[in-house]
N, C-alpha and C positions, 0 to 999 in steps of 0.2 A: 815184973815188967819188963824188962830187957828181954827175956825170954819170949814173950807175945809178941814184942814190935820186933823180933828179929822172924818170927814167923810169918806175921802178916808182910813184912818187907819181902820175904822169899815167894809168899802167894804171889802179889803183886808183880814180882819181876818175871816169877813163870809165865803168868799169866800174856804179861806184855810179849815173852818170847813165843809166845803161841800164837797171839793175835798176829805178831809181825810176821810169823812161820805161814801161818794161813793168808794174810794179804799176798806174801811174795807167791805164794801157791796160787792163788787166785789171779795177779798179774801173769803167771807162767801159762795159765789154762787158758786165760782169753788171748794172749800174746798169740797161742800156738793154734788157737780158733781160728782167729782172724787170719794169721798169716803164719802158716804152718813151717815155713823155712827158717823163723825165728828163733835164736837162741838167747838164754840171758845168760851173763858170765858175772860171776861174784865181783868183786874188789879185787884189783889186780895188784895194789900197791903201787901201780908206777905212776908217775906224774905224766899229764897230758903237756907235752913240751915239744912234740913234734913241730919242725918248722911250717910254717903257713906257705903255701903254695904263691907264687908271684907270676906264673903264665897262664895264657888262656888255655893251652894244651899241655897237659903234664903226662908224661909217660909212669906209668909203674914200672918198676924195676923185676925184669926177668919174666914179664906174665903179658902178654901182647895186649895190653888194656891201656887205653887213653881217657884221662879223666879230663872234662871241659867245667863242670860247675855243678854242685849239687843245689837242688832247691828242695824247701820246705813244702808238700803238697797234704794239704789235709782235705779233700775233697770226698776222698772215699773211707779214709783212715789216716792215722799220723804217721805218716812216712817222710823219708827224703828220698827224693829222687835225683838220682845224678844221672846226668846226661853225658855221654861218653862214646866211644868208639871201641869194639871189640873184635877180636877174631872170630868168625860165628861156630868155629869147631873146639877151638883150642883152649878155651876160657871156658871151663865147667864150674867154678865156683868163685866167689867173691862176698867180703865180710865187710859190712861197715862198722867201725870203732867210734862209737861216740864218747866223747866227756862229758861227763855230767857233774862232776865234782874234780879238784885237781887232781883225786889220786882216785878215783872212781870210774872205771871202764865200764862201757856196756856193749856187748858184740853182739850183732844181727848178722844173721845168712842173708843175702842177697838175693833177690831174684832178679835172675838176668834175661831181659827183653829185648832181644836183637830186634829192630824194625824188620817187617815183613817186605819191605822195599830195596833190598840188597842189592838187587839187580846182578846176583850171581858173585859180584866182588867178594874175595875172602873175610873182609872188614865190614863192619856196617854201623850206623846211629844205633846206639843201646841204652835203653833206660835201666840202671843198676836202682833197683828199689829194695830200700831197708825199713821196716818196721822201726820205731822211733821207742825208746824207752816211756814207761807212763807216767813217770814223775819227774821227769826232766824234758827241759826244751834247750836241747844241745844247739849250740852256735857254730861248732865246727865238727868235720866228721873227716876220717882215713878209710881208705878202702886198701884191703889186703887180702892176699890168695888164701891165707891161714887164721881160723881163730886165735891163734897163739902167735907170738913175738915181741917186740918190743915196740911201742908206740911212739916212744922218741926216735925211731928211725923212719918211721912213716911221714909222709906231706899230710899237713892238715890242710882241709878246705872249707872256707867259709860258706855256712848253709844259707843261701839267699833266699828273701820271700818269708823270713821268719816273722816279722811284723808286719800286719794289714797297714796299709797307705789307702790314702784317698787318689783318687785318679788326677794326675799331672797332664795328661796328654788326651787329646781325642782320638787321634791318629799316629801312629808310629809305621814308618816303613823299614823293611827288615830286606838288604840286599845282601843275600851271601855270597861268598867267595867270589872278589874281586883279583883277577890274577891275569896273567899272561902280558906283563908289562902294560895292563890297560891304558889308553891313550885316547878312548872317543869323546874328549874334553868338551866340547859343542855340545853333544847329545846330554852328557851327562848333566851339563848345568842347567840345559833346557829342562830336562825330566825333573830334576831337584826343584826348579821355579815352577814348575807346573805342580807339582806334589803340593809347594806352600800354596800356590792359588786354591788349589782343591781342599786346603783345609789341614794340610800336614804340619804338623811342631817336631818331629824328631825323623830323621832315615840314620838307620843302624845298617855300618857297612863292615861285614866281614873280611878283609883286606888281607890277603896274600902278598899282591906287588901292584905297581903298576909305575906310570911313567913319571919323571921329574916334575913336570907341568901339572900331571894331574894331583901330585904330591901338593903343588902350590895351591891348586882350588880346592882340595880337600883340607887344607891348614885354614882357608877362609872361611869354610864352611863348619870347620871345628870350631873356631873363634867365635863366630857368629852364633853358635849355638844350635845350628841345626842338624848337622852331621855329628854323628859318636862313631868314633871309629874301635872296633874289635880287631887286634891283632892277630891273623889267621895262619902261622907259619905250619901248616899240616904237613907239608912237602918235606920240611925237616925231620919228620918223624916216620911217612911212611911213602911208598911210589904211589903217586895220584896219576888220575888219568884226567883228561878234559873230556872227556866222552860219560854220558850218563851210565853206558852199557859195558859190559864186561866182554873185554877183546881177545882174553888167554894171552896178552903181551907182558904179564908178571907185574900189572900193576895191582895196588891192594884196594882203592877204594876212588868211587867214582866221582869226577865233577868237582875235585877238590875238597870233596866233605859239605857237598852242599846241603845235604838232608840232615846232617849234626846240626849244621850252622843255624837253619830255620826253625829247628827244634827249640836250640839254644834261647835264639832271639824271641821265642814264644814266650819262654818262661822268665827270661830279663824283664819282659813286659808285663807280665801278668797281672801284676798291683800297681802298674803306672799309666796304663795306656785303655783306654775303651776299647780300642779297636787295632788289630796289627793288621799290616798289608803285605803279604807274602809276593814278592814281584822281582825282576830283574831290573836294573838302569835303563835298559831300553824298552821297558815297557811302562803304559801311564792308562791306569783304569779311568777311561773316559766317560763321564756321565753324559747322557743323551738328553734327559728329561729333566733335569736338575741342574741348578748352577755349579754345586760342591759336592764334596762326599758326605759331608755331616746331613743336610738337607736329603739326599740319596739314601743314606742309611736309617734315617729315622721314616723315611716312608716304607722302604724296605722292611724294617722290622717291626711295623704295623700290620703289615700285610701278612709277616711270616712271624708271628709269634713262637718261642721257644725253639728258634733258628740260632748256632752259634758259628756258621759256616755259610760263605756268599760266595758262591763260584761264578766268575766271569770268562765268558769267551775271548780267547786269544786271537786276533786278526793280524796277519802280515802287510805291512805296508812296506813294499819291496823298495831299499835304497836305490835301487839300481833305474828307478823310474821317477823322476823331477818333474818339477814344474817352474817355470822361471818367475813365479810371484815369490815375493819375499827373500829374494837375491840380495842379501844385505851386502856390502863389500866389507865392511870391516869385517864380519864374520868370516871370510873366505880364508882368512889366515890363521884362524884356529883349527886345529885338526879335530876332525869327528864330523860328524852328520847334521844337517840343520834339517831336522824335522819337519819345520813348515814348508819345506818344499818337496815333502813326499807325502800326499796326498791321496793315492790310489792303492785301493787295496783289492788283495785276493781275491777269489770267489773262492768258494767252500767246497772242498773234493768230495766228489761221490765215495760213500761207503768209509769215508775220514771224519772221525771226530777232532772236532777243534780241542786241542788241552787247554785248559783253563788255570786260572790263578785266583786268588782268595783275599777276601779281606773276613777277617776272623773276630771272635769275642775269645781273647784267649783264655780266659778262665773256664771256657767248655771246651776244649782241645786238650787233649792228652799226649797225642803223638799225631806228627803231620808227616806227609810227604810232600813232593814241590806241586803237584795238581790236584791232591785230592788230601783231606784229614784219613789217617789211620784210626784213629779212636776218639770220639769227641762223646760230650754228654747231652748235648744239643742236635737238633737236625741241621741236613746240609740242602741248601737251596742252590739251582741254577736260575741266575739273573738273566730274563731275556734281553737279547740284545738289544732290544728298542730302548731298554733302561739303559743300558751302557754296555762297552766293549771295549776290550784289550788294545790299545794302540801299540801295536808293536814292529816299528822300523829297523828292518834287518835284512841280511840277505834274504833273495826269495827261495822260497818252497816251491814256486812252481816258474822257475825262471823262463821256460819255453812260451810262456803266454804272452802274444801280442797284446801290445798297451791296450787295445780295444775291447779286449775281454776283462781286463781289470776295472772295478769300480769305483768311482770316483767320491770320496768322501772326506770333505771340509769340515768334518765337525771341530777337529781343532781348532779352525780358525777363529772361532767365536772369543777364543782365550787370547790372540795375537797381539791385540795393544798392550795388555799387562805383561804377555810372556816377553814380548821385544824389550821393552822397559827395563824388564827385571835381568834379563841375561844381559842386556848393556851395562849395567850397573854392576855384576858381578865381574865381566871382563874388563872392564874399566878399572877392578881395583885387584884384579889377577893376572889376566895374560895379555893385552892390549898396553 
């Protein structure tokens, strides 16, 4: 009996090993078929004790790579998509180190996808994409230039969007790269209050630096719950340009890494906001046939099913041309532009396409640029100017045009009563 029991036990154990090997081989084959660059690592015996990264931008040692944040992306396959910045020539290979158990590590070779809109700068926004292990939902990942090493020496990054959430917000505005000691206080407050009137619940700002007075205003909005600040010290890591085009001046990346910030903002809000608005602080998407964004977007979605990207034309309202209407004396002491006094817009230029900004469904966007998306699952639609336009009050692009050649457009004044009241409340609690 003992002999028979031993034989049966041996057979069962051997069968378990065979099935386990077959399952492992099947997993490897499926992995390689779906994601040719992936590799399976056997248990390394190391503990997953790497220090969790504490900063928004983390430089990898000795490897021209900067990590912003990883996000789970299950839309095509089970992957971790790491938003980062890399040197487009020097970074040839990266690996994701996943911790699946305290002493089991899965290493996957990354697909390094530098965004196509690098504008000739040596560094560009990049997706570092790794296939995740089949039987594991990792909470953290480390990025390394080799499949070998000591994971305890690597920074660990929390993988966001791991758990599905119900939308808590209708509209989130992403403002990328506030820099240059930003001090356009009055226009910023007016823009935020207009966003709120139009239906925004959250404004996310990637802040490099601003004036002390602007810091005071931001503190007010953060405490109110309207604004969320993402620290953006990109100039501590790279030589940044305030222009979007490469000028061969030794800079590394354009416009303070604006494109990277926009992509990160989309993924941060993928599971919490129904729509994400990609615009600047001096831009307002102004509906002309609807009272607010919610009714406008509901109408646009009904007319354009399966659309994930709605593009709105940018129109310049030069701050050099003003009207005496709404010259509010208490506002004159506040630095910045009073948008209610600028209601003349430049006409379209012949053979020049107006740039666009977007309201997107973040779950349908994979990669974005500033004026269009690079990859998306849904369609993109240009919204006609009679539905909405971007009110953009800034320095003129056609500065030599006489006032008579500008188009008087007072659509903004529809909101003047609410806007003035709301702006006064903020000013009285912050600046005045």
